[in-house]
C-alpha positions, -999 to +999 in steps of 0.1 A: +000+000-001+027+024+009+043+019-027+010+027-043+008+059-023+045+068-033+037+061-068+006+085-069+026+113-052+055+110-077+032+107-107+000+126-103-030+113-122-038+146-138-012+157-164-005+193-171-013+206-205+016+216-228+017+253-232+027+264-267+031+299-282+022+306-318+029+341-332+013+357-363+036+383-377+037+396-413+007+374-420+027+343-413+026+318-383+059+314-364+070+287-359+054+270-389+057+235-372+049+228-337+059+193-323+040+179-294+038+147-276+008+127-286-018+120-258-012+153-241-036+182-238-024+213-253-029+250-244-021+269-276-015+307-271-018+327-304-002+362-304-013+382-333+013+409-338-003+423-371-024+453-375-052+432-390-071+403-376-064+366-386-085+335-382-069+304-370-086+276-390-080+237-389-105+212-402-085+182-386-084+200-352-120+212-355-111+247-345-117+281-359-109+312-340-107+349-350-078+366-332-080+404-334-052+427-343-026+431-317-041+406-292-038+371-279-062+341-279-060+306-262-072+274-280-073+242-260-066+211-280-061+173-276-052+150-264-041+143-300-033+109-316+000+108-336-002+126-368+000+158-387-026+185-381-024+214-406-037+247-399-041+280-419-049+317-415-082+320-432-077+357-440-042+352-455-041+316-468-014+321-492+012+330-464-003+319-430+002+282-430+015+256-404+012+222-389+011+207-354+028+173-354+018+149-326+043+121-319 
């Protein structure tokens, strides 16, 4: 019994979410690729440094969120299975592209 208690204290049952930062600057996402551990919840902070709004859009992640100019938004994701999850900036699709890689 004491070993079970020690295990629970050393390895809590609730895992913390991975905290990631994605920046929008000059109508581009930076970085363009985010690598995350699969099976982990993700707190994605998006910092729009442009003077125009942008919409984070991902069909595979089932997320759409408009980020106003010079503001920050938070999107919670996951836990994700291993794979590649592309996303785009709906308002600047030609330049605002990226991918989240869960492995």
